[in-house]
N, C-alpha and C positions, 0 to 999 in steps of 0.2 A: 833557595835552590840553585844549584849550579847548572848552567846551560853550556853544552859543547857547541862551539862555533867552528865548523870545519869548512874552510874555504882557502884556496890557494892564492886568492887575490887579497893582498895586504890591506888595500883601501876598504874593500867590502867587509873584511874581518874586523877592522878597527871601527868601522861605522856600526856594525852589529853589536860589538862589545860595548860601545859607548851607549847605545840605546838600551841594551840589556842592563847595564849598571845603573842607568837612570831609572829603570823600572824596578830595581831592587833585586835583580838576579846576580849571582856570581857567574864568572865566565871561566871557561877552560877552552883553549883553542888547539886546533890541529891544522896543519898546512897540506896534508896529503890524506888520501882515503885510508891508507894503511894506519896512519896515526889515529884517525877517527875511529877505525874499527877497534884498535887497541884500547882506546879510552872508553868506548861503549862496552867492550867485553870485560873490563876490569870491575864494572859495577859501581864506579864512583859517580858516574853521570847518568841521570835518569831522563834528561830532556836534551834534545840535540837539534841544531839547525845545520844541515849538511848540503853543501853545494853538489850539483850533479857532476860537473866536470872538474876532476882533481887529478893530480899526478898519482901514479901508483895504483889507484883503484877509484872507479867512479862511485858517486853517491848511491846509485841504484844497486851496485854490487855490495856496498857497505850494508845497505838495508837487507839485502838478500842473505848475507852471511850472519848478520845479527839475528835474523828470524829463523835461521837454520837451528840455532841453539834453542832447545826447549826450555824456556824460562817461565817461571810463574809471574815474575815481575819485570817484563821487558821494558826497554827504554821507549820513549815517545820520540819519534823522528819526524822532523819537518824537512822536506827537500825544498831548498831555495835555489832557483835556477832561472836563467834567461830563456829556457825552453818553455814554450807556451802552447804547443800543439796538443790537441786532445789525446793523441797517441802517446805523447810524452807523459802526460798526467796519468793516463791509464797504466803505462809501463812503470812509473814510479810507485804508484799505489800497489800494483801487483807485486813489485819487488819487496814490499813490506813497509813503505813509508806510511805514517799515520796521516800526514797532511802534505800539501803541495802548494808552494807560494812562488809566484813568478817575480823576477827582477824586471824593472825596478820595483821594489816593494813599497807599499803604503805602510808607514810605521804604525798607524792605529790598527790596521788589519793584522799585522804581524803580532802586535801586542795582544790583541784579542785571541788569536790562534795559540799563542804561548800560554795564555791563561787557561784555555781549554786543555792544552797539554799538561799543564801543571795540575789541574783538577783530576785528569785521568791518571796521572802518575800517583797522586795521593790516594785516589780510590783503589788503584791496583795494590798499593802498599798495604792499605788497611785490609783488603781482601786476602792478600798473601799471608798477613799475620793471623787472620781469622782461620784460614785453611790450616795453618801450622798448629794452631790451638786445637782445632777439631781433630786433626790427625793424632796429636798427643792424647787427647781425651779418648779417641777410639783405641789407641794402643793400650791405654790404661784399662779400658773396659774389657778388651780381649784378655789382658792379664788377669783381671778379676774373674772373668768367665772361666778361665783355666783353673782358678783356685776354688771358686764356688760353683757347684753344679746348679745352674739356673735353667728352668724350663723356658724355651723360647716362645711358647704359646701363652702360658698362664703366668709366667715370671715368678713362679714359686721356687724356693730353694729346696733341693732334695736333702733329706735327712740321712744320717748314718745308717738308718734302717731301710734305705732305698725307697722311702715314700715321699711324696711331694707335699 
């Protein structure tokens, strides 16, 4: 699974990418909030680590804009920031982040949180597939109901002589 690393600090971005690759994740990077938003909206990245303070657009605004889009299978976003006040954590989560990690981060904690994100993304994907299958089945049933006159109560089929 690819993880978007959105951070304007080159050292932090390289450090995160090195950890992610060691843990078996692919990486995609963005240097600005606008780049991060583009990558998240094109649907190729399902898991992201986004810095709060970036040029162009802050991480909380990236989250807000991603969540405005009504998606069945939204990306899992972790805000990684030096901000550690309770108000910042609340603001980040209210903006639409799924998780919040403060810098400097503990690599074991970040790995555990990424594993949670990966599980959520996989479950959302399975759920979205099941919903699509159910919608297809429902459309098929509605088509059949239009062809066959079926009683909604007894589920019998009406004959050509108008009897059930």
